[in-house]
C-alpha positions as CSV (number, residue, x, y, z in Angstrom):
1,M,23.8,61.0,60.1
2,R,22.2,59.6,57.0
3,R,24.6,57.9,54.8
4,R,24.4,59.0,51.2
5,R,24.3,56.4,48.6
6,G,27.1,57.2,46.2
7,R,28.9,55.5,43.5
8,G,30.7,53.1,45.9
9,C,27.6,51.9,47.7
10,R,25.4,50.9,44.7
11,D,23.8,47.5,44.9
12,P,25.7,44.8,43.0
13,P,24.3,43.8,39.6
14,G,21.3,41.5,40.0
15,R,20.6,42.3,43.6
16,G,18.9,45.7,43.3
17,R,15.2,46.4,43.9
18,G,12.4,47.3,41.6
19,D,13.4,47.9,38.0
20,D,17.1,47.3,38.9
21,R,16.3,43.6,39.5
22,R,15.2,43.3,35.9
23,L,17.9,45.5,34.4
24,H,21.0,44.1,36.1
25,R,21.9,40.6,35.3
26,A,24.8,38.3,36.0
27,P,27.4,38.5,33.3
28,G,26.6,36.2,30.3
29,R,23.0,35.6,31.5
30,V,20.3,36.0,28.9
31,P,17.1,37.8,30.1
32,R,14.1,35.5,30.3
33,V,11.5,36.1,27.7
34,R,8.0,35.1,28.6
35,D,6.5,32.8,25.9
36,R,3.3,30.7,26.3
37,G,4.9,27.9,24.3
38,A,8.3,28.1,25.9
39,R,8.0,25.4,28.4
40,P,6.5,22.8,26.1
41,R,9.2,23.7,23.5
42,Q,11.9,23.4,26.1
43,R,10.6,20.0,27.1
44,L,10.6,19.0,23.4
45,E,14.2,20.2,22.9
46,R,15.3,18.5,26.1
47,D,13.7,15.2,25.2
48,R,15.2,15.4,21.7
49,A,18.7,16.0,23.3
50,R,18.2,13.0,25.6
51,R,17.2,10.8,22.7
52,A,20.2,12.0,20.7
53,G,22.5,11.2,23.7
54,R,21.0,7.7,24.1
55,A,21.4,7.1,20.3
56,R,25.1,8.3,20.4
57,R,25.8,5.9,23.3
58,R,24.2,3.0,21.3
59,L,26.2,4.0,18.3
60,R,29.6,3.9,20.0
61,V,31.7,1.5,18.0
62,R,33.0,-1.5,19.9
63,R,35.9,-3.3,18.3
64,V,35.1,-7.0,18.3
65,P,37.7,-9.4,16.9
66,V,36.3,-11.2,13.8
67,T,37.0,-14.7,15.1
68,P,34.8,-17.9,14.9
69,E,34.0,-17.3,18.6
70,A,32.5,-13.9,17.8
71,F,30.0,-15.7,15.5
72,A,29.3,-18.6,17.9
73,P,25.6,-17.8,18.5
74,T,25.0,-17.3,14.8
75,F,26.8,-20.6,13.9
76,A,24.9,-22.5,16.6
77,A,21.5,-21.3,15.3
78,I,22.5,-22.2,11.7
79,D,23.6,-25.7,12.8
80,G,20.4,-26.2,14.8
81,F,18.1,-25.4,11.7
82,D,16.5,-22.5,13.7
83,D,14.1,-20.1,12.1
84,T,15.4,-16.8,10.6
85,T,18.9,-18.3,10.1
86,D,18.4,-17.4,6.4
87,F,18.9,-13.8,7.6
88,D,22.2,-14.8,9.2
89,V,23.4,-16.5,6.0
90,L,22.5,-13.4,4.0
91,Y,24.7,-11.3,6.3
92,L,27.5,-13.9,6.1
93,L,27.4,-13.8,2.3
94,N,27.7,-10.0,2.4
95,L,30.8,-10.4,4.6
96,W,32.1,-13.1,2.3
97,Y,31.7,-11.3,-1.0
98,G,32.7,-7.9,0.4
99,Y,35.5,-8.5,2.9
100,R,36.6,-12.2,2.9
101,D,40.2,-11.2,2.1
102,L,40.3,-9.3,5.4
103,L,38.9,-12.2,7.5
104,P,41.2,-14.6,9.5
105,E,41.6,-18.0,7.9
106,A,39.7,-19.7,10.7
107,T,36.7,-17.4,10.3
108,R,36.6,-18.0,6.5
109,D,36.7,-21.8,7.0
110,A,33.9,-21.6,9.6
111,I,31.7,-19.5,7.3
112,E,32.4,-21.8,4.3
113,R,31.4,-24.9,6.3
114,R,28.0,-23.3,7.1
115,L,27.4,-22.2,3.5
116,L,28.1,-25.7,2.2
117,A,25.9,-27.4,4.8
118,F,22.9,-25.1,4.9
119,K,19.4,-26.3,3.8
120,Y,18.4,-23.7,1.2
121,W,14.8,-24.8,0.4
122,Y,12.1,-26.9,2.0
123,T,12.2,-29.5,-0.8
124,E,15.8,-30.5,0.2
125,P,16.2,-33.4,2.6
126,T,16.5,-32.9,6.4
127,P,19.2,-34.7,8.2
128,E,18.1,-37.7,10.3
129,G,17.0,-36.8,13.8
130,V,16.8,-33.0,13.0
131,V,13.6,-31.0,13.2
132,D,13.6,-28.2,10.6
133,D,12.0,-25.1,12.3
134,K,12.8,-22.7,9.4
135,W,9.9,-20.9,7.8
136,Y,10.5,-20.7,4.0
137,W,7.3,-19.3,2.6
138,S,6.6,-15.7,3.6
139,E,7.3,-13.0,1.0
140,N,10.6,-11.9,2.6
141,H,11.8,-15.4,3.5
142,R,11.3,-16.6,0.0
143,I,13.6,-14.1,-1.7
144,I,16.2,-14.3,1.1
145,F,16.5,-18.1,0.8
146,H,16.7,-17.8,-3.0
147,V,19.4,-15.1,-2.9
148,D,21.3,-17.1,-0.2
149,E,21.3,-20.2,-2.5
150,Y,22.2,-18.2,-5.6
151,L,25.2,-16.4,-4.2
152,A,26.4,-19.4,-2.2
153,G,26.3,-21.5,-5.3
154,H,28.3,-18.9,-7.3
155,A,30.8,-18.6,-4.4
156,F,31.5,-22.4,-4.6
157,P,30.4,-23.6,-8.0
158,G,32.5,-26.7,-8.0
159,E,32.0,-27.8,-4.4
160,T,29.5,-30.4,-3.3
161,F,26.9,-29.0,-0.9
162,T,26.6,-31.6,1.9
163,N,22.9,-31.3,2.7
164,D,21.7,-32.6,-0.7
165,G,24.8,-33.6,-2.7
166,R,24.3,-31.1,-5.5
167,T,27.1,-28.8,-6.7
168,G,27.2,-25.1,-6.2
169,A,26.5,-24.5,-9.9
170,E,23.4,-26.6,-9.7
171,H,22.2,-24.7,-6.6
172,A,22.8,-21.3,-8.4
173,E,20.8,-22.5,-11.5
174,H,17.9,-23.6,-9.3
175,A,17.9,-20.4,-7.3
176,E,18.1,-18.1,-10.3
177,R,14.8,-19.5,-11.7
178,L,13.1,-19.0,-8.3
179,I,14.4,-15.5,-8.0
180,R,13.1,-14.5,-11.4
181,E,9.7,-16.0,-10.5
182,W,9.6,-13.9,-7.3
183,L,10.5,-10.7,-9.1
184,E,7.8,-11.3,-11.7
185,E,5.2,-11.9,-9.0
186,K,6.0,-8.6,-7.3
187,V,5.8,-6.6,-10.5
188,R,2.6,-8.3,-11.5
189,F,0.7,-8.4,-8.1
190,G,2.5,-6.1,-5.8
191,F,3.6,-7.1,-2.3
192,S,1.6,-9.5,-0.1
193,E,3.1,-8.0,3.0
194,W,1.9,-4.6,1.8
195,H,3.6,-1.4,3.1
196,S,5.2,-3.4,6.0
197,D,7.3,-1.3,8.4
198,V,9.0,-4.6,9.4
199,Y,9.4,-6.8,6.4
200,Y,10.1,-4.2,3.7
201,Q,13.5,-4.0,5.3
202,K,13.8,-7.8,4.9
203,D,12.9,-7.3,1.2
204,V,15.4,-4.6,0.7
205,T,18.4,-6.5,2.1
206,P,18.3,-9.5,-0.3
207,L,17.6,-7.2,-3.3
208,L,20.5,-4.9,-2.4
209,T,22.8,-7.9,-1.9
210,L,21.7,-9.3,-5.3
211,V,22.3,-5.9,-7.0
212,E,25.8,-5.6,-5.5
213,F,27.1,-9.2,-6.0
214,A,25.0,-11.0,-8.7
215,P,27.3,-12.0,-11.6
216,D,24.3,-11.9,-14.0
217,E,23.9,-8.3,-15.1
218,D,20.3,-8.8,-16.3
219,L,19.3,-10.4,-12.9
220,A,21.0,-7.5,-11.0
221,N,19.1,-5.0,-13.1
222,R,15.7,-6.7,-12.5
223,A,16.5,-6.8,-8.7
224,A,17.3,-3.1,-8.8
225,M,13.9,-2.3,-10.5
226,V,12.0,-4.2,-7.8
227,L,14.1,-2.5,-5.2
228,D,13.1,0.9,-6.7
229,L,9.5,-0.2,-6.4
230,V,9.9,-1.1,-2.7
231,L,11.6,2.3,-1.9
232,L,8.9,4.1,-3.9
233,D,6.3,2.5,-1.7
234,V,8.1,3.7,1.4
235,A,8.5,7.2,-0.1
236,L,4.8,7.4,-0.9
237,H,3.9,6.5,2.7
238,L,6.5,8.4,4.7
239,H,5.6,11.4,6.9
240,R,8.4,13.0,8.9
241,G,10.3,9.8,9.1
242,N,7.3,7.7,10.0
243,F,6.3,4.9,7.7
244,G,2.8,5.4,9.0
245,A,0.7,3.5,6.5
246,T,-1.6,0.5,6.7
247,H,0.6,-2.6,6.9
248,G,0.1,-6.1,5.6
249,R,2.3,-7.3,8.6
250,S,3.5,-5.4,11.6
251,Y,3.8,-5.7,15.4
252,M,3.0,-3.3,18.3
253,K,6.7,-3.2,19.2
254,D,7.4,-1.6,15.8
255,K,4.8,1.1,15.3
256,S,4.1,3.0,18.5
257,T,6.8,5.4,17.3
258,A,8.7,5.8,14.1
259,L,12.0,5.2,16.0
260,D,11.0,1.6,16.6
261,Q,10.2,0.8,13.0
262,D,12.6,-1.6,11.3
263,T,12.6,0.6,8.2
264,F,13.5,3.8,10.2
265,G,17.2,3.7,9.6
266,L,16.8,2.7,5.9
267,A,14.3,5.5,5.3
268,K,16.4,8.1,7.1
269,L,19.5,7.3,5.1
270,A,17.6,7.1,1.8
271,F,15.3,10.2,2.2
272,D,16.5,12.2,5.3
273,D,12.9,13.1,6.1
274,T,13.4,13.5,9.9
275,D,15.7,15.2,12.4
276,E,15.6,12.3,14.8
277,P,18.9,10.5,15.1
278,Y,19.7,7.0,14.0
279,Q,18.6,4.4,16.5
280,S,21.0,1.5,15.7
281,R,24.5,0.9,14.4
282,T,23.5,-2.7,13.3
283,D,20.4,-1.9,11.2
284,P,20.9,-4.2,8.2
285,G,18.9,-2.1,5.8
286,A,20.8,1.1,6.5
287,V,24.2,-0.7,6.8
288,L,23.8,-2.5,3.4
289,L,22.5,0.7,1.7
290,A,25.4,2.7,3.1
291,R,28.0,0.3,1.8
292,A,26.4,-0.2,-1.6
293,R,28.7,0.5,-4.5
294,R,26.4,-0.2,-7.5
295,Y,22.9,0.9,-6.3
296,R,21.8,4.5,-5.8
297,V,18.3,5.7,-4.7
298,P,16.7,7.4,-7.7
299,P,16.5,11.2,-7.0
300,V,12.8,11.3,-8.1
301,I,11.9,8.7,-5.4
302,A,13.8,10.8,-2.8
303,A,11.9,13.9,-4.0
304,I,8.5,12.1,-3.6
305,A,9.5,11.2,0.0
306,R,10.3,14.8,0.9
307,S,7.4,16.4,-0.9
308,D,4.9,18.4,1.3
309,E,2.4,18.8,-1.6
310,P,-1.1,17.3,-0.9
311,M,-1.3,13.8,-2.5
312,K,-3.4,10.7,-2.6
313,D,-2.0,7.3,-3.3
314,C,-4.4,4.3,-4.1
315,E,-3.0,0.9,-4.7
316,H,-4.3,-2.6,-5.5
317,M,-2.1,-5.5,-4.4
318,N,-2.2,-9.3,-4.2
319,V,-4.8,-11.8,-5.5
320,P,-8.3,-12.5,-4.4
321,L,-9.1,-15.7,-2.3
322,D,-12.3,-16.3,-0.4
323,P,-11.9,-19.1,2.2
324,Q,-15.6,-18.8,3.1
325,A,-16.8,-19.5,-0.5
326,P,-19.0,-22.7,-0.9
327,V,-16.9,-25.8,-1.3
328,T,-16.8,-27.2,-4.9
329,D,-14.9,-30.0,-6.5
330,D,-13.1,-27.8,-9.0
331,P,-12.6,-24.2,-7.6
332,V,-11.6,-21.6,-10.2
333,P,-8.1,-20.3,-9.3
334,P,-7.4,-16.6,-9.7
335,Y,-5.2,-15.7,-12.7
336,G,-4.9,-19.4,-13.5
337,I,-2.6,-20.1,-10.5
338,A,-3.8,-23.7,-9.7
339,F,-4.6,-24.8,-6.2
340,D,-3.4,-28.4,-6.7
341,D,0.0,-27.8,-8.4
342,P,3.0,-28.5,-6.0
343,A,5.0,-25.8,-7.9
344,N,2.5,-23.2,-6.6
345,V,3.0,-24.1,-2.9
346,P,5.4,-21.1,-2.3
347,F,3.0,-18.7,-4.0
348,W,0.0,-19.6,-1.9
349,W,1.8,-20.3,1.4
350,E,3.4,-16.8,1.1
351,R,-0.1,-15.5,1.4
352,G,-1.0,-17.6,4.4
353,A,-3.5,-19.6,2.4
354,H,-2.3,-23.1,3.5
355,I,-5.5,-23.6,5.6
356,A,-8.0,-22.2,3.0
357,W,-10.2,-25.0,1.9
358,Q,-9.1,-24.6,-1.7
359,L,-5.5,-25.4,-0.6
360,V,-6.0,-27.9,2.2
361,P,-5.5,-31.1,0.1
362,L,-2.2,-29.7,-1.4
363,T,-1.1,-28.6,2.1
364,I,-1.6,-32.0,3.6
365,E,0.2,-33.6,0.6
366,T,3.2,-31.2,0.9
367,L,3.6,-31.7,4.7
368,D,3.5,-35.5,4.3
369,R,6.0,-35.5,1.4
370,H,8.6,-33.3,3.0
371,G,8.2,-34.4,6.6
372,L,7.2,-31.0,7.9
373,W,4.6,-32.0,10.5
374,E,7.1,-32.0,13.3
375,S,8.1,-28.3,12.9
376,K,6.9,-25.9,15.5
377,F,4.7,-24.1,12.8
378,F,2.8,-27.2,11.7
379,S,2.7,-29.5,14.7
380,P,-0.4,-27.7,16.2
381,F,-2.4,-28.7,13.1
382,R,-1.8,-32.5,13.5
383,P,-4.9,-33.0,15.6
384,L,-7.0,-31.4,12.8
385,R,-5.3,-33.8,10.3
386,D,-6.1,-36.7,12.5
387,A,-9.7,-35.5,13.0
388,V,-10.5,-35.6,9.3
389,G,-8.9,-39.1,8.9
390,G,-6.9,-38.1,5.8
391,D,-10.1,-37.6,3.7
392,P,-9.5,-34.5,1.5
393,D,-13.3,-33.8,1.1
394,V,-13.9,-33.9,4.8
395,A,-10.8,-31.7,5.3
396,R,-12.1,-29.1,2.9
397,A,-15.5,-29.0,4.5
398,F,-14.0,-28.7,7.9
399,A,-11.6,-25.9,6.8
400,Q,-14.5,-24.0,5.2
401,S,-16.7,-24.2,8.3
402,L,-14.0,-22.7,10.5
403,A,-12.6,-20.3,7.9
404,P,-13.1,-17.0,9.9
405,V,-10.9,-18.5,12.7
406,L,-8.4,-20.7,10.8
407,N,-7.5,-18.1,8.2
408,L,-6.5,-15.3,10.5
409,G,-3.1,-15.0,8.8
410,L,-4.5,-14.9,5.2
411,L,-3.0,-12.1,3.1
412,S,-5.4,-11.8,0.2
413,E,-6.3,-9.0,-2.2
414,V,-6.1,-5.5,-0.7
415,F,-7.0,-2.0,-1.8
416,T,-5.1,0.7,0.1
417,C,-5.6,4.4,0.1
418,T,-3.3,7.1,1.7
419,Y,-3.6,10.9,1.9
420,R,-0.6,13.0,2.8
421,D,0.1,16.7,3.1
422,R,2.6,18.8,5.2
423,H,0.6,18.3,8.4
424,V,-0.8,14.8,8.5
425,M,-0.9,11.4,6.8
426,L,-4.0,9.1,6.8
427,S,-3.8,5.6,5.5
428,T,-6.2,2.6,5.4
429,A,-6.8,-0.8,3.9
430,Q,-10.3,-0.5,2.5
431,D,-12.9,-2.9,3.9
432,H,-10.3,-5.6,4.2
433,R,-11.6,-9.1,5.1
434,P,-14.7,-8.1,7.1
435,G,-16.1,-10.6,9.5
436,M,-12.9,-12.6,9.9
437,F,-10.2,-12.9,12.5
438,G,-6.9,-11.2,11.6
439,E,-3.3,-11.5,12.6
440,Q,-0.5,-8.9,12.2
441,Y,-2.1,-6.8,9.5
442,H,-2.5,-3.1,10.4
443,A,-5.8,-1.7,9.3
444,W,-5.3,2.1,9.4
445,Q,-3.2,4.8,10.8
446,A,-3.3,8.6,11.2
447,T,0.2,10.2,11.6
448,L,1.2,13.6,12.7
449,D,5.0,13.2,13.1
450,E,7.6,10.6,14.3
451,H,5.8,10.1,17.6
452,A,2.2,11.1,17.2
453,D,0.0,8.5,15.6
454,R,-3.3,6.6,16.0
455,V,-3.6,3.0,14.8
456,H,-5.9,0.0,14.6
457,H,-4.2,-3.4,14.8
458,A,-5.6,-6.7,13.6
459,P,-4.8,-8.9,16.7
460,E,-7.4,-6.9,18.6
461,E,-10.1,-7.7,16.0
462,R,-12.8,-10.3,16.6
463,A,-15.4,-11.7,14.3
464,A,-18.9,-11.0,15.7
465,G,-22.1,-10.9,13.7
466,G,-20.2,-9.8,10.6
467,H,-18.8,-6.7,12.3
468,R,-15.1,-5.9,12.7
469,V,-14.3,-4.9,16.2
470,A,-11.0,-3.2,16.9
471,R,-9.9,-2.1,20.4
472,R,-8.5,1.3,20.2
473,R,-5.1,1.9,21.7
474,R,-4.0,5.2,23.3
475,L,-0.5,5.4,22.0
476,L,0.3,9.0,22.9
477,D,1.0,9.6,26.6
478,R,0.4,13.0,28.1
479,H,4.1,13.9,28.0
480,R,4.3,13.4,24.2
481,V,1.1,15.3,23.6
482,D,2.4,18.3,25.6
483,A,5.7,18.2,23.7
484,A,4.0,18.0,20.4
485,L,1.7,20.9,21.4
486,G,4.7,23.0,22.3
487,A,6.2,22.4,18.9
488,A,2.9,23.3,17.2
489,R,2.7,26.6,19.1
490,H,6.2,27.4,18.3
491,R,5.4,26.8,14.6
492,G,2.5,29.1,14.9
493,D,0.1,26.6,13.3
494,P,-3.4,26.7,15.0
495,R,-4.7,23.8,13.0
496,L,-1.9,21.6,14.1
497,C,-2.5,22.7,17.7
498,T,-6.1,21.6,17.3
499,R,-5.1,18.2,16.0
500,V,-2.6,17.6,18.8
501,R,-5.2,18.6,21.4
502,A,-7.6,16.1,19.8
503,A,-5.1,13.3,20.5
504,R,-6.1,13.7,24.2
505,T,-9.6,12.5,23.4
506,A,-8.4,9.1,22.1
507,A,-10.3,7.3,24.8
508,R,-13.6,8.6,23.5
509,P,-15.4,8.4,20.1
510,V,-13.5,10.7,17.8
511,L,-15.1,13.8,16.4
512,V,-14.0,15.0,13.0
513,P,-13.8,18.8,13.2
514,R,-14.1,21.1,10.2
515,L,-10.4,21.4,9.7
516,H,-10.1,17.8,8.4
517,A,-12.6,18.6,5.6
518,R,-10.2,21.2,4.4
519,L,-7.2,18.9,4.6
520,L,-8.6,15.9,2.9
521,P,-9.7,15.5,-0.7
522,A,-13.2,16.7,-1.5
523,G,-15.9,14.3,-0.6
524,A,-13.8,12.1,1.7
525,L,-15.7,13.2,4.8
526,R,-19.1,14.0,3.6
527,R,-21.0,11.6,5.9
528,G,-23.6,13.7,7.6
529,G,-22.7,16.9,9.6
530,D,-19.2,18.3,9.8
531,R,-18.9,17.2,13.4
532,R,-20.6,13.9,13.2
533,A,-19.0,11.4,15.6
534,L,-17.1,8.5,14.1
535,D,-17.8,5.9,16.8
536,V,-15.5,2.9,16.9
537,R,-17.1,1.1,20.0
538,P,-18.0,-2.6,19.8
539,P,-21.0,-3.5,17.7
540,G,-22.9,-4.6,20.8
541,R,-23.5,-0.9,21.3
542,R,-25.3,-0.6,18.0
543,V,-22.5,1.2,16.0
544,R,-22.5,1.3,12.3
545,R,-21.2,-1.5,10.1
546,A,-18.1,0.4,8.8
547,V,-15.4,0.8,11.4
548,V,-13.8,4.0,10.0
549,D,-10.5,5.5,10.9
550,A,-10.1,8.2,13.5
551,A,-9.6,11.0,11.0
552,G,-12.3,10.2,8.4
553,A,-13.3,7.5,6.0
554,L,-10.9,7.4,3.1
555,A,-12.7,4.2,2.3
556,R,-15.0,6.2,0.0
557,A,-12.1,6.9,-2.3
558,R,-12.1,4.8,-5.5
559,P,-9.4,2.0,-5.4
560,G,-6.8,1.9,-8.0
561,E,-6.9,-0.7,-10.8
562,G,-3.2,-1.5,-11.0
563,V,-0.4,-2.3,-8.6
564,H,0.3,1.4,-8.2
565,A,-2.2,4.1,-9.1
566,T,-1.0,7.4,-7.7
567,G,-2.9,10.7,-7.9
């Protein structure tokens, strides 16, 4: 007898056949919707959740007792005259001025001893038997040392500083003059470490500290103005949280993704241009900005950072210096900044010009006078000093003959140009120091978002027959490309999809498709056909003289005449 299927023998939900399998679902289960971009989008969301989880774990607050033992590594580095201890002293001064009443007495005493014994400038004496390995002369170190000395002097005006015997008031007076000189230089010439995703953070922290704690209102106001200028520079070159511009100084560890940039936390707090989470609970730029009581980011600068309107920014920074120029007895200094005046040593050494032939006699004299030959930075040059026998004319001729190699760290005049819209940002240093070795400067970058970018980096450059050669790096792995492609599909933007797919061709000469001609300013890409290959292979393969960036030659744009000329 055939059993009739009635109400009591119906298949349970989710286990029927045919259409029933699709109609009956387990309670609370959402029917699956087929979407071509669903899987890449799910991977992107899953990756974002994982990154957020890792960031939350890093940001868990660990309560550490504020005792001298907690600062033992910092104190040991300061006592040993180690490099970058000026950073540590700056943070100790923030702690001293902001929270010293909350510190245990033993901790206050330990900090005070370090502040009174610190060597604040290279012209001060070095204790017998000690090698001073601190670097005083880069753009960020100069202002940090000066702010350290200024605030330490005001903290202990009547105390004697043990390293050189001067009082705190004398130190404060000395440092104030040097701070004002540095501020005037930046207003006049711009930043030697232009658009740096590493060292702009190190410029922000001393300026913020000065604004918050300087007893001189005029000096605090001037520091706030230059701080506005630094943050404006970041805002003009920020795309979805990525400070993806050409950089005067940067490192590979900082720029393969925006999350690794030292300026990421600062930019996120100031402008909130990305959904990515904070990456550190000890980021000094973000921490000092978050606790600031007197300084506020101007709303107009924040609006510039968040703007999606197409824009072009062209800037002219720094001063010209040609180390390959013919040697003369009386070289003409730019802007009247003499090559033989000891007072100008910080200015020229900030720009890495200590081995340019124009500065070599002054460099040798300075190293001899202040006993700096033993430091880890200058000891490699002692054989060169011995080879020329102390003759300044021979030294200058020798430095000029090896200028392309010796001056790899020179930061001379630069013209930068950046284009940005809601989809992409392209940035380049135009024809910067062709035919010379380079160190740390970052020639160009094309940026799509926090993770998708293409770069050229100076340490891969070689001087060969007057051509600049840059080995291209494939920074986007396949996983990141797929995730970005899913996001582009989800956004429904076919042009962005095309750009992301083009990232997969990074190992081959880059073709500029028609879409870039619509995104960039008129005339920026008119170099032959619309799909002409921009070949960046070595010059041995007969490529063109100009090594152009992957998305097109913004080098044809007219450089600005002033420090900032924004269009």
